[in-house]
Structures are given as C-alpha cells and as structure tokens.
All heavy atoms as a GROMACS GRO file, in nm:
protein
  544
    1MET      N    1  -0.706  -3.011  -1.427
    1MET     CA    2  -0.733  -2.933  -1.309
    1MET      C    3  -0.607  -2.860  -1.262
    1MET      O    4  -0.612  -2.742  -1.231
    1MET     CB    5  -0.784  -3.026  -1.199
    1MET     CG    6  -0.784  -2.963  -1.065
    1MET     SD    7  -0.948  -2.946  -1.005
    1MET     CE    8  -0.913  -2.890  -0.844
    2PHE      N    9  -0.495  -2.929  -1.256
    2PHE     CA   10  -0.370  -2.869  -1.210
    2PHE      C   11  -0.321  -2.763  -1.309
    2PHE      O   12  -0.265  -2.661  -1.268
    2PHE     CB   13  -0.265  -2.978  -1.191
    2PHE     CG   14  -0.137  -2.926  -1.132
    2PHE    CD1   15  -0.133  -2.880  -1.002
    2PHE    CD2   16  -0.022  -2.922  -1.207
    2PHE    CE1   17  -0.016  -2.832  -0.946
    2PHE    CE2   18   0.096  -2.875  -1.153
    2PHE     CZ   19   0.099  -2.829  -1.023
    3SER      N   20  -0.345  -2.785  -1.439
    3SER     CA   21  -0.302  -2.688  -1.539
    3SER      C   22  -0.384  -2.559  -1.529
    3SER      O   23  -0.332  -2.450  -1.559
    3SER     CB   24  -0.312  -2.747  -1.679
    3SER     OG   25  -0.447  -2.774  -1.711
    4ASN      N   26  -0.509  -2.567  -1.486
    4ASN     CA   27  -0.591  -2.447  -1.467
    4ASN      C   28  -0.535  -2.360  -1.355
    4ASN      O   29  -0.538  -2.237  -1.364
    4ASN     CB   30  -0.736  -2.484  -1.437
    4ASN     CG   31  -0.806  -2.542  -1.557
    4ASN    OD1   32  -0.762  -2.524  -1.671
    4ASN    ND2   33  -0.915  -2.613  -1.533
    5ILE      N   34  -0.486  -2.423  -1.251
    5ILE     CA   35  -0.428  -2.347  -1.139
    5ILE      C   36  -0.300  -2.277  -1.184
    5ILE      O   37  -0.275  -2.162  -1.149
    5ILE     CB   38  -0.402  -2.441  -1.020
    5ILE    CG1   39  -0.535  -2.494  -0.966
    5ILE    CG2   40  -0.324  -2.369  -0.911
    5ILE    CD1   41  -0.520  -2.600  -0.860
    6ILE      N   42  -0.220  -2.346  -1.263
    6ILE     CA   43  -0.095  -2.288  -1.312
    6ILE      C   44  -0.124  -2.170  -1.405
    6ILE      O   45  -0.060  -2.066  -1.396
    6ILE     CB   46  -0.009  -2.394  -1.382
    6ILE    CG1   47   0.040  -2.495  -1.280
    6ILE    CG2   48   0.108  -2.331  -1.456
    6ILE    CD1   49   0.115  -2.611  -1.339
    7VAL      N   50  -0.221  -2.186  -1.493
    7VAL     CA   51  -0.257  -2.077  -1.585
    7VAL      C   52  -0.311  -1.958  -1.508
    7VAL      O   53  -0.275  -1.843  -1.535
    7VAL     CB   54  -0.360  -2.127  -1.690
    7VAL    CG1   55  -0.417  -2.012  -1.769
    7VAL    CG2   56  -0.295  -2.229  -1.782
    8THR      N   57  -0.396  -1.981  -1.410
    8THR     CA   58  -0.451  -1.873  -1.328
    8THR      C   59  -0.340  -1.802  -1.250
    8THR      O   60  -0.338  -1.679  -1.244
    8THR     CB   61  -0.557  -1.928  -1.231
    8THR    OG1   62  -0.656  -1.998  -1.304
    8THR    CG2   63  -0.620  -1.815  -1.152
    9ALA      N   64  -0.248  -1.877  -1.194
    9ALA     CA   65  -0.136  -1.817  -1.120
    9ALA      C   66  -0.047  -1.736  -1.213
    9ALA      O   67  -0.001  -1.627  -1.176
    9ALA     CB   68  -0.056  -1.925  -1.050
   10ALA      N   69  -0.024  -1.786  -1.334
   10ALA     CA   70   0.058  -1.713  -1.431
   10ALA      C   71  -0.009  -1.582  -1.472
   10ALA      O   72   0.057  -1.479  -1.487
   10ALA     CB   73   0.084  -1.800  -1.553
   11ILE      N   74  -0.140  -1.584  -1.488
   11ILE     CA   75  -0.214  -1.462  -1.524
   11ILE      C   76  -0.206  -1.361  -1.410
   11ILE      O   77  -0.184  -1.242  -1.433
   11ILE     CB   78  -0.359  -1.496  -1.562
   11ILE    CG1   79  -0.362  -1.571  -1.695
   11ILE    CG2   80  -0.444  -1.370  -1.569
   11ILE    CD1   81  -0.499  -1.624  -1.732
   12VAL      N   82  -0.224  -1.407  -1.288
   12VAL     CA   83  -0.218  -1.317  -1.172
   12VAL      C   84  -0.079  -1.255  -1.159
   12VAL      O   85  -0.065  -1.134  -1.137
   12VAL     CB   86  -0.259  -1.392  -1.043
   12VAL    CG1   87  -0.227  -1.309  -0.920
   12VAL    CG2   88  -0.406  -1.427  -1.047
   13VAL      N   89   0.025  -1.336  -1.174
   13VAL     CA   90   0.162  -1.285  -1.166
   13VAL      C   91   0.188  -1.186  -1.279
   13VAL      O   92   0.251  -1.082  -1.258
   13VAL     CB   93   0.263  -1.402  -1.168
   13VAL    CG1   94   0.405  -1.351  -1.188
   13VAL    CG2   95   0.252  -1.482  -1.040
   14GLY      N   96   0.140  -1.215  -1.398
   14GLY     CA   97   0.157  -1.124  -1.511
   14GLY      C   98   0.089  -0.990  -1.489
   14GLY      O   99   0.145  -0.885  -1.520
   15VAL      N  100  -0.031  -0.992  -1.433
   15VAL     CA  101  -0.103  -0.867  -1.406
   15VAL      C  102  -0.031  -0.787  -1.298
   15VAL      O  103  -0.019  -0.664  -1.309
   15VAL     CB  104  -0.249  -0.898  -1.365
   15VAL    CG1  105  -0.318  -0.776  -1.308
   15VAL    CG2  106  -0.327  -0.951  -1.484
   16VAL      N  107   0.020  -0.853  -1.196
   16VAL     CA  108   0.094  -0.782  -1.090
   16VAL      C  109   0.220  -0.718  -1.146
   16VAL      O  110   0.253  -0.603  -1.114
   16VAL     CB  111   0.125  -0.878  -0.973
   16VAL    CG1  112   0.226  -0.818  -0.878
   16VAL    CG2  113  -0.002  -0.916  -0.900
   17ILE      N  114   0.292  -0.789  -1.230
   17ILE     CA  115   0.413  -0.734  -1.291
   17ILE      C  116   0.378  -0.617  -1.382
   17ILE      O  117   0.445  -0.513  -1.381
   17ILE     CB  118   0.491  -0.844  -1.367
   17ILE    CG1  119   0.552  -0.942  -1.269
   17ILE    CG2  120   0.599  -0.783  -1.457
   17ILE    CD1  121   0.614  -1.064  -1.332
   18LEU      N  122   0.272  -0.629  -1.460
   18LEU     CA  123   0.230  -0.521  -1.549
   18LEU      C  124   0.189  -0.398  -1.470
   18LEU      O  125   0.226  -0.285  -1.505
   18LEU     CB  126   0.114  -0.568  -1.637
   18LEU     CG  127   0.064  -0.467  -1.740
   18LEU    CD1  128   0.171  -0.441  -1.844
   18LEU    CD2  129  -0.062  -0.518  -1.805
   19LEU      N  130   0.116  -0.415  -1.362
   19LEU     CA  131   0.073  -0.301  -1.281
   19LEU      C  132   0.188  -0.238  -1.205
   19LEU      O  133   0.180  -0.120  -1.167
   19LEU     CB  134  -0.037  -0.344  -1.184
   19LEU     CG  135  -0.172  -0.375  -1.247
   19LEU    CD1  136  -0.271  -0.422  -1.142
   19LEU    CD2  137  -0.227  -0.254  -1.322
   20SER      N  138   0.296  -0.311  -1.181
   20SER     CA  139   0.410  -0.253  -1.111
   20SER      C  140   0.483  -0.150  -1.197
   20SER      O  141   0.557  -0.067  -1.144
   20SER     CB  142   0.507  -0.361  -1.066
   20SER     OG  143   0.573  -0.417  -1.177
   21PHE      N  144   0.464  -0.154  -1.329
   21PHE     CA  145   0.526  -0.055  -1.416
   21PHE      C  146   0.455   0.080  -1.408
   21PHE      O  147   0.513   0.182  -1.435
   21PHE     CB  148   0.527  -0.103  -1.561
   21PHE     CG  149   0.631  -0.205  -1.589
   21PHE    CD1  150   0.597  -0.337  -1.609
   21PHE    CD2  151   0.764  -0.169  -1.596
   21PHE    CE1  152   0.694  -0.432  -1.636
   21PHE    CE2  153   0.862  -0.263  -1.622
   21PHE     CZ  154   0.826  -0.395  -1.642
   22PHE      N  155   0.326   0.080  -1.372
   22PHE     CA  156   0.250   0.203  -1.367
   22PHE      C  157   0.245   0.256  -1.224
   22PHE      O  158   0.242   0.180  -1.129
   22PHE     CB  159   0.106   0.179  -1.416
   22PHE     CG  160   0.099   0.146  -1.561
   22PHE    CD1  161   0.087   0.015  -1.602
   22PHE    CD2  162   0.105   0.246  -1.656
   22PHE    CE1  163   0.080  -0.017  -1.736
   22PHE    CE2  164   0.099   0.215  -1.790
   22PHE     CZ  165   0.087   0.084  -1.830
   23SER      N  166   0.247   0.385  -1.214
   23SER     CA  167   0.235   0.450  -1.085
   23SER      C  168   0.160   0.580  -1.105
   23SER      O  169   0.139   0.624  -1.218
   23SER     CB  170   0.373   0.476  -1.026
   23SER     OG  171   0.360   0.528  -0.896
   24TYR      N  172   0.121   0.641  -0.996
   24TYR     CA  173   0.053   0.768  -1.007
   24TYR      C  174   0.111   0.865  -0.906
   24TYR      O  175   0.172   0.826  -0.807
   24TYR     CB  176  -0.098   0.754  -0.988
   24TYR     CG  177  -0.138   0.719  -0.846
   24TYR    CD1  178  -0.169   0.819  -0.756
   24TYR    CD2  179  -0.145   0.588  -0.803
   24TYR    CE1  180  -0.206   0.788  -0.626
   24TYR    CE2  181  -0.181   0.556  -0.675
   24TYR     CZ  182  -0.212   0.657  -0.586
   24TYR     OH  183  -0.247   0.626  -0.458
   25VAL      N  184   0.092   0.992  -0.934
   25VAL     CA  185   0.135   1.096  -0.843
   25VAL      C  186   0.024   1.201  -0.839
   25VAL      O  187  -0.034   1.235  -0.941
   25VAL     CB  188   0.270   1.158  -0.886
   25VAL    CG1  189   0.264   1.224  -1.020
   25VAL    CG2  190   0.321   1.254  -0.784
   26ARG      N  191  -0.009   1.245  -0.719
   26ARG     CA  192  -0.108   1.351  -0.702
   26ARG      C  193  -0.033   1.482  -0.682
   26ARG      O  194   0.041   1.497  -0.586
   26ARG     CB  195  -0.198   1.322  -0.584
   26ARG     CG  196  -0.304   1.424  -0.566
   26ARG     CD  197  -0.411   1.376  -0.471
   26ARG     NE  198  -0.508   1.479  -0.451
   26ARG     CZ  199  -0.618   1.491  -0.523
   26ARG    NH1  200  -0.642   1.405  -0.619
   26ARG    NH2  201  -0.703   1.588  -0.500
   27VAL      N  202  -0.054   1.574  -0.774
   27VAL     CA  203   0.017   1.701  -0.773
   27VAL      C  204  -0.071   1.807  -0.707
   27VAL      O  205  -0.182   1.832  -0.754
   27VAL     CB  206   0.054   1.745  -0.916
   27VAL    CG1  207   0.137   1.871  -0.913
   27VAL    CG2  208   0.127   1.634  -0.989
   28PRO      N  209  -0.025   1.869  -0.599
   28PRO     CA  210  -0.104   1.974  -0.536
   28PRO      C  211  -0.112   2.099  -0.624
   28PRO      O  212  -0.036   2.114  -0.720
   28PRO     CB  213  -0.030   2.005  -0.407
   28PRO     CG  214   0.084   1.914  -0.399
   28PRO     CD  215   0.095   1.838  -0.525
   29VAL      N  216  -0.200   2.189  -0.588
   29VAL     CA  217  -0.220   2.311  -0.667
   29VAL      C  218  -0.099   2.403  -0.657
   29VAL      O  219  -0.068   2.475  -0.752
   29VAL     CB  220  -0.348   2.384  -0.620
   29VAL    CG1  221  -0.370   2.512  -0.696
   29VAL    CG2  222  -0.468   2.294  -0.635
   30ASN      N  223  -0.028   2.399  -0.546
   30ASN     CA  224   0.085   2.490  -0.529
   30ASN      C  225   0.217   2.433  -0.584
   30ASN      O  226   0.322   2.488  -0.560
   30ASN     CB  227   0.103   2.527  -0.382
   30ASN     CG  228   0.136   2.407  -0.296
   30ASN    OD1  229   0.116   2.293  -0.336
   30ASN    ND2  230   0.187   2.432  -0.177
   31LYS      N  231   0.211   2.323  -0.660
   31LYS     CA  232   0.330   2.265  -0.723
   31LYS      C  233   0.299   2.230  -0.867
   31LYS      O  234   0.185   2.211  -0.905
   31LYS     CB  235   0.374   2.139  -0.649
   31LYS     CG  236   0.430   2.164  -0.512
   31LYS     CD  237   0.486   2.038  -0.454
   31LYS     CE  238   0.545   2.067  -0.317
   31LYS     NZ  239   0.605   1.948  -0.260
   32MET      N  240   0.405   2.218  -0.947
   32MET     CA  241   0.396   2.168  -1.084
   32MET      C  242   0.484   2.045  -1.094
   32MET      O  243   0.592   2.041  -1.036
   32MET     CB  244   0.442   2.271  -1.186
   32MET     CG  245   0.343   2.378  -1.215
   32MET     SD  246   0.403   2.480  -1.349
   32MET     CE  247   0.290   2.433  -1.475
   33ALA      N  248   0.435   1.946  -1.167
   33ALA     CA  249   0.513   1.825  -1.191
   33ALA      C  250   0.550   1.819  -1.338
   33ALA      O  251   0.465   1.836  -1.425
   33ALA     CB  252   0.433   1.702  -1.152
   34PHE      N  253   0.676   1.797  -1.364
   34PHE     CA  254   0.727   1.780  -1.498
   34PHE      C  255   0.761   1.633  -1.516
   34PHE      O  256   0.850   1.581  -1.448
   34PHE     CB  257   0.851   1.867  -1.521
   34PHE     CG  258   0.823   2.014  -1.507
   34PHE    CD1  259   0.844   2.078  -1.386
   34PHE    CD2  260   0.775   2.086  -1.614
   34PHE    CE1  261   0.819   2.213  -1.373
   34PHE    CE2  262   0.749   2.221  -1.602
   34PHE     CZ  263   0.771   2.285  -1.481
   35ILE      N  264   0.693   1.566  -1.607
   35ILE     CA  265   0.712   1.423  -1.630
   35ILE      C  266   0.785   1.408  -1.763
   35ILE      O  267   0.734   1.450  -1.868
   35ILE     CB  268   0.578   1.349  -1.632
   35ILE    CG1  269   0.507   1.374  -1.500
   35ILE    CG2  270   0.599   1.201  -1.657
   35ILE    CD1  271   0.364   1.331  -1.499
   36SER      N  272   0.904   1.351  -1.758
   36SER     CA  273   0.984   1.336  -1.880
   36SER      C  274   1.031   1.192  -1.891
   36SER      O  275   1.042   1.120  -1.793
   36SER     CB  276   1.105   1.430  -1.875
   36SER     OG  277   1.183   1.402  -1.762
   37GLY      N  278   1.056   1.152  -2.013
   37GLY     CA  279   1.103   1.016  -2.037
   37GLY      C  280   1.050   0.965  -2.168
   37GLY      O  281   1.064   1.029  -2.271
   38VAL      N  282   0.985   0.849  -2.165
   38VAL     CA  283   0.931   0.785  -2.284
   38VAL      C  284   0.818   0.871  -2.339
   38VAL      O  285   0.733   0.918  -2.266
   38VAL     CB  286   0.880   0.644  -2.250
   38VAL    CG1  287   0.818   0.579  -2.372
   38VAL    CG2  288   0.991   0.560  -2.195
   39GLY      N  289   0.819   0.892  -2.470
   39GLY     CA  290   0.712   0.972  -2.531
   39GLY      C  291   0.738   1.120  -2.513
   39GLY      O  292   0.850   1.164  -2.493
   40LYS      N  293   0.630   1.198  -2.517
   40LYS     CA  294   0.648   1.342  -2.503
   40LYS      C  295   0.648   1.382  -2.356
   40LYS      O  296   0.597   1.312  -2.270
   40LYS     CB  297   0.538   1.416  -2.578
   40LYS     CG  298   0.399   1.396  -2.525
   40LYS     CD  299   0.300   1.478  -2.605
   40LYS     CE  300   0.164   1.474  -2.540
   40LYS     NZ  301   0.071   1.559  -2.607
   41ASN      N  302   0.707   1.495  -2.328
   41ASN     CA  303   0.714   1.547  -2.192
   41ASN      C  304   0.579   1.608  -2.155
   41ASN      O  305   0.511   1.667  -2.238
   41ASN     CB  306   0.824   1.652  -2.181
   41ASN     CG  307   0.960   1.594  -2.210
   41ASN    OD1  308   0.981   1.475  -2.192
   41ASN    ND2  309   1.052   1.677  -2.253
   42ARG      N  310   0.544   1.594  -2.026
   42ARG     CA  311   0.414   1.644  -1.980
   42ARG      C  312   0.433   1.734  -1.858
   42ARG      O  313   0.528   1.720  -1.784
   42ARG     CB  314   0.323   1.528  -1.942
   42ARG     CG  315   0.294   1.436  -2.058
   42ARG     CD  316   0.211   1.318  -2.015
   42ARG     NE  317   0.299   1.224  -1.942
   42ARG     CZ  318   0.255   1.133  -1.860
   42ARG    NH1  319   0.127   1.121  -1.837
   42ARG    NH2  320   0.338   1.050  -1.799
   43VAL      N  321   0.337   1.825  -1.840
   43VAL     CA  322   0.335   1.914  -1.725
   43VAL      C  323   0.198   1.899  -1.660
   43VAL      O  324   0.096   1.898  -1.728
   43VAL     CB  325   0.357   2.060  -1.767
   43VAL    CG1  326   0.349   2.152  -1.646
   43VAL    CG2  327   0.491   2.076  -1.836
   44ALA      N  328   0.196   1.888  -1.526
   44ALA     CA  329   0.070   1.872  -1.454
   44ALA      C  330   0.069   1.965  -1.334
   44ALA      O  331   0.171   1.987  -1.270
   44ALA     CB  332   0.053   1.729  -1.409
   45ARG      N  333  -0.049   2.017  -1.304
   45ARG     CA  334  -0.067   2.102  -1.187
   45ARG      C  335  -0.206   2.079  -1.131
   45ARG      O  336  -0.306   2.095  -1.201
   45ARG     CB  337  -0.050   2.248  -1.225
   45ARG     CG  338  -0.070   2.341  -1.108
   45ARG     CD  339  -0.043   2.484  -1.146
   45ARG     NE  340  -0.080   2.570  -1.035
   45ARG     CZ  341  -0.159   2.674  -1.046
   45ARG    NH1  342  -0.208   2.708  -1.163
   45ARG    NH2  343  -0.189   2.745  -0.941
   46GLY      N  344  -0.214   2.039  -1.006
   46GLY     CA  345  -0.342   2.024  -0.938
   46GLY      C  346  -0.425   1.907  -0.984
   46GLY      O  347  -0.547   1.916  -0.989
   47LYS      N  348  -0.364   1.794  -1.018
   47LYS     CA  349  -0.441   1.677  -1.060
   47LYS      C  350  -0.363   1.549  -1.036
   47LYS      O  351  -0.249   1.551  -0.993
   47LYS     CB  352  -0.483   1.688  -1.206
   47LYS     CG  353  -0.369   1.699  -1.305
   47LYS     CD  354  -0.426   1.714  -1.444
   47LYS     CE  355  -0.315   1.739  -1.544
   47LYS     NZ  356  -0.367   1.753  -1.680
   48LEU      N  357  -0.426   1.439  -1.066
   48LEU     CA  358  -0.367   1.307  -1.053
   48LEU      C  359  -0.310   1.266  -1.188
   48LEU      O  360  -0.379   1.274  -1.289
   48LEU     CB  361  -0.473   1.207  -1.007
   48LEU     CG  362  -0.427   1.067  -0.976
   48LEU    CD1  363  -0.351   1.067  -0.845
   48LEU    CD2  364  -0.546   0.976  -0.965
   49VAL      N  365  -0.185   1.221  -1.190
   49VAL     CA  366  -0.117   1.187  -1.315
   49VAL      C  367  -0.065   1.045  -1.306
   49VAL      O  368  -0.006   1.005  -1.206
   49VAL     CB  369  -0.001   1.284  -1.342
   49VAL    CG1  370   0.070   1.249  -1.470
   49VAL    CG2  371  -0.048   1.426  -1.344
   50ILE      N  372  -0.085   0.967  -1.412
   50ILE     CA  373  -0.033   0.831  -1.420
   50ILE      C  374   0.092   0.834  -1.508
   50ILE      O  375   0.093   0.896  -1.613
   50ILE     CB  376  -0.138   0.735  -1.478
   50ILE    CG1  377  -0.258   0.728  -1.385
   50ILE    CG2  378  -0.079   0.597  -1.501
   50ILE    CD1  379  -0.373   0.648  -1.438
   51TYR      N  380   0.197   0.767  -1.462
   51TYR     CA  381   0.321   0.764  -1.538
   51TYR      C  382   0.384   0.625  -1.528
   51TYR      O  383   0.346   0.546  -1.443
   51TYR     CB  384   0.419   0.872  -1.489
   51TYR     CG  385   0.476   0.848  -1.352
   51TYR    CD1  386   0.602   0.795  -1.337
   51TYR    CD2  387   0.404   0.880  -1.237
   51TYR    CE1  388   0.656   0.773  -1.211
   51TYR    CE2  389   0.457   0.858  -1.112
   51TYR     CZ  390   0.582   0.804  -1.099
   51TYR     OH  391   0.635   0.781  -0.976
   52LEU      N  392   0.478   0.596  -1.615
   52LEU     CA  393   0.551   0.469  -1.614
   52LEU      C  394   0.667   0.482  -1.516
   52LEU      O  395   0.760   0.559  -1.537
   52LEU     CB  396   0.603   0.435  -1.753
   52LEU     CG  397   0.496   0.403  -1.856
   52LEU    CD1  398   0.559   0.394  -1.994
   52LEU    CD2  399   0.427   0.275  -1.821
   53ARG      N  400   0.662   0.407  -1.410
   53ARG     CA  401   0.753   0.422  -1.298
   53ARG      C  402   0.900   0.404  -1.336
   53ARG      O  403   0.985   0.481  -1.296
   53ARG     CB  404   0.717   0.319  -1.191
   53ARG     CG  405   0.805   0.324  -1.070
   53ARG     CD  406   0.776   0.212  -0.978
   53ARG     NE  407   0.634   0.202  -0.952
   53ARG     CZ  408   0.581   0.172  -0.835
   53ARG    NH1  409   0.660   0.150  -0.735
   53ARG    NH2  410   0.452   0.163  -0.820
   54PHE      N  411   0.933   0.305  -1.415
   54PHE     CA  412   1.073   0.275  -1.444
   54PHE      C  413   1.125   0.346  -1.567
   54PHE      O  414   1.245   0.343  -1.594
   54PHE     CB  415   1.092   0.124  -1.461
   54PHE     CG  416   1.050   0.046  -1.339
   54PHE    CD1  417   0.941  -0.040  -1.344
   54PHE    CD2  418   1.118   0.062  -1.220
   54PHE    CE1  419   0.903  -0.111  -1.232
   54PHE    CE2  420   1.079  -0.009  -1.107
   54PHE     CZ  421   0.972  -0.096  -1.114
   55PHE      N  422   1.038   0.412  -1.643
   55PHE     CA  423   1.079   0.474  -1.768
   55PHE      C  424   1.063   0.625  -1.771
   55PHE      O  425   1.114   0.691  -1.861
   55PHE     CB  426   1.000   0.414  -1.885
   55PHE     CG  427   1.016   0.266  -1.895
   55PHE    CD1  428   0.912   0.181  -1.862
   55PHE    CD2  429   1.136   0.211  -1.937
   55PHE    CE1  430   0.926   0.044  -1.871
   55PHE    CE2  431   1.151   0.073  -1.947
   55PHE     CZ  432   1.046  -0.010  -1.914
   56GLU      N  433   0.990   0.683  -1.676
   56GLU     CA  434   0.968   0.826  -1.673
   56GLU      C  435   1.013   0.884  -1.539
   56GLU      O  436   1.012   0.816  -1.437
   56GLU     CB  437   0.821   0.860  -1.697
   56GLU     CG  438   0.775   0.827  -1.836
   56GLU     CD  439   0.631   0.863  -1.861
   56GLU    OE1  440   0.549   0.855  -1.768
   56GLU    OE2  441   0.601   0.899  -1.976
   57ARG      N  442   1.048   1.010  -1.542
   57ARG     CA  443   1.097   1.078  -1.424
   57ARG      C  444   1.002   1.193  -1.391
   57ARG      O  445   0.953   1.262  -1.481
   57ARG     CB  446   1.236   1.133  -1.453
   57ARG     CG  447   1.295   1.213  -1.343
   57ARG     CD  448   1.432   1.261  -1.382
   57ARG     NE  449   1.477   1.360  -1.285
   57ARG     CZ  450   1.598   1.406  -1.281
   57ARG    NH1  451   1.687   1.365  -1.368
   57ARG    NH2  452   1.631   1.495  -1.192
   58VAL      N  453   0.978   1.216  -1.262
   58VAL     CA  454   0.890   1.324  -1.217
   58VAL      C  455   0.972   1.423  -1.137
   58VAL      O  456   1.037   1.386  -1.039
   58VAL     CB  457   0.774   1.270  -1.131
   58VAL    CG1  458   0.684   1.383  -1.086
   58VAL    CG2  459   0.694   1.167  -1.208
   59ASP      N  460   0.971   1.549  -1.180
   59ASP     CA  461   1.038   1.657  -1.108
   59ASP      C  462   0.932   1.760  -1.069
   59ASP      O  463   0.833   1.779  -1.140
   59ASP     CB  464   1.144   1.724  -1.196
   59ASP     CG  465   1.256   1.629  -1.231
   59ASP    OD1  466   1.310   1.567  -1.139
   59ASP    OD2  467   1.288   1.618  -1.350
   60TYR      N  468   0.955   1.827  -0.957
   60TYR     CA  469   0.857   1.922  -0.905
   60TYR      C  470   0.914   2.063  -0.902
   60TYR      O  471   1.034   2.083  -0.882
   60TYR     CB  472   0.816   1.884  -0.763
   60TYR     CG  473   0.744   1.753  -0.756
   60TYR    CD1  474   0.811   1.636  -0.720
   60TYR    CD2  475   0.609   1.744  -0.785
   60TYR    CE1  476   0.745   1.516  -0.713
   60TYR    CE2  477   0.542   1.623  -0.778
   60TYR     CZ  478   0.612   1.510  -0.742
   60TYR     OH  479   0.546   1.391  -0.736
   61LEU      N  480   0.825   2.160  -0.920
   61LEU     CA  481   0.857   2.300  -0.905
   61LEU      C  482   0.757   2.357  -0.805
   61LEU      O  483   0.635   2.347  -0.826
   61LEU     CB  484   0.847   2.375  -1.037
   61LEU     CG  485   0.865   2.527  -1.033
   61LEU    CD1  486   1.007   2.559  -0.991
   61LEU    CD2  487   0.833   2.587  -1.168
   62ASP      N  488   0.808   2.415  -0.696
   62ASP     CA  489   0.723   2.472  -0.594
   62ASP      C  490   0.679   2.612  -0.638
   62ASP      O  491   0.762   2.700  -0.662
   62ASP     CB  492   0.798   2.479  -0.461
   62ASP     CG  493   0.709   2.515  -0.346
   62ASP    OD1  494   0.585   2.512  -0.361
   62ASP    OD2  495   0.764   2.545  -0.239
   63LEU      N  496   0.549   2.633  -0.651
   63LEU     CA  497   0.496   2.760  -0.698
   63LEU      C  498   0.466   2.858  -0.586
   63LEU      O  499   0.428   2.972  -0.612
   63LEU     CB  500   0.369   2.736  -0.780
   63LEU     CG  501   0.386   2.652  -0.906
   63LEU    CD1  502   0.251   2.629  -0.972
   63LEU    CD2  503   0.481   2.719  -1.002
   64SER      N  504   0.480   2.815  -0.462
   64SER     CA  505   0.446   2.905  -0.351
   64SER      C  506   0.541   3.024  -0.342
   64SER      O  507   0.505   3.128  -0.288
   64SER     CB  508   0.445   2.828  -0.220
   64SER     OG  509   0.572   2.777  -0.191
   65VAL      N  510   0.662   3.014  -0.395
   65VAL     CA  511   0.754   3.125  -0.391
   65VAL      C  512   0.710   3.237  -0.487
   65VAL      O  513   0.746   3.353  -0.467
   65VAL     CB  514   0.898   3.080  -0.425
   65VAL    CG1  515   0.951   2.988  -0.322
   65VAL    CG2  516   0.905   3.018  -0.563
   66PHE      N  517   0.630   3.204  -0.587
   66PHE     CA  518   0.583   3.305  -0.681
   66PHE      C  519   0.461   3.381  -0.631
   66PHE      O  520   0.433   3.490  -0.675
   66PHE     CB  521   0.549   3.240  -0.816
   66PHE     CG  522   0.667   3.180  -0.884
   66PHE    CD1  523   0.678   3.043  -0.897
   66PHE    CD2  524   0.769   3.259  -0.933
   66PHE    CE1  525   0.787   2.986  -0.959
   66PHE    CE2  526   0.879   3.204  -0.995
   66PHE     CZ  527   0.888   3.066  -1.008
   67PHE      N  528   0.384   3.321  -0.538
   67PHE     CA  529   0.259   3.380  -0.494
   67PHE      C  530   0.265   3.434  -0.352
   67PHE      O  531   0.166   3.469  -0.296
   67PHE     CB  532   0.146   3.276  -0.504
   67PHE     CG  533   0.122   3.232  -0.645
   67PHE    CD1  534   0.145   3.099  -0.680
   67PHE    CD2  535   0.078   3.320  -0.741
   67PHE    CE1  536   0.124   3.058  -0.810
   67PHE    CE2  537   0.057   3.279  -0.870
   67PHE     CZ  538   0.081   3.148  -0.905
   68SER      N  539   0.381   3.438  -0.290
   68SER     CA  540   0.387   3.487  -0.152
   68SER      C  541   0.417   3.635  -0.144
   68SER      O  542   0.434   3.707  -0.234
   68SER     CB  543   0.492   3.410  -0.074
   68SER     OG  544   0.618   3.421  -0.137
   0.00000   0.00000   0.00000
C-alpha cells in the first residue's frame, strides 16, 4: 500500500517536471515570432506555438511598422 503511494507520487512529480520543459506562446497577427535553438528554426505569425522553454529562444518582430 505504501509503495503504491510512492510510485504515484513519483509519477506525478515526473509529469510535472516533464511539462515544465514545454511552454507555449500566442503570437498576434501584427507580430512574428522566431523560435531558434534545438532542431530547426521556426517562424510563426498569428497562431499558438509550443516550444521547449529551456532549450529554445523566442524573438519577436513587430510588423506594425511595415503596415502603417
């Protein structure tokens, strides 16, 4: 009985740690997000993007200066 609680707690802690590596960013239509780091570089505009928080970097470019 006690070992089941320990195993369940270990699984919960493992899932929390695993989910802490992932993050998301919502990119508005008037901005572009450049995601660089592990793997290939990505560009996003006007959508929700999932990235690895500790391994990838997100930079933004404001597009409103081009359309004003």
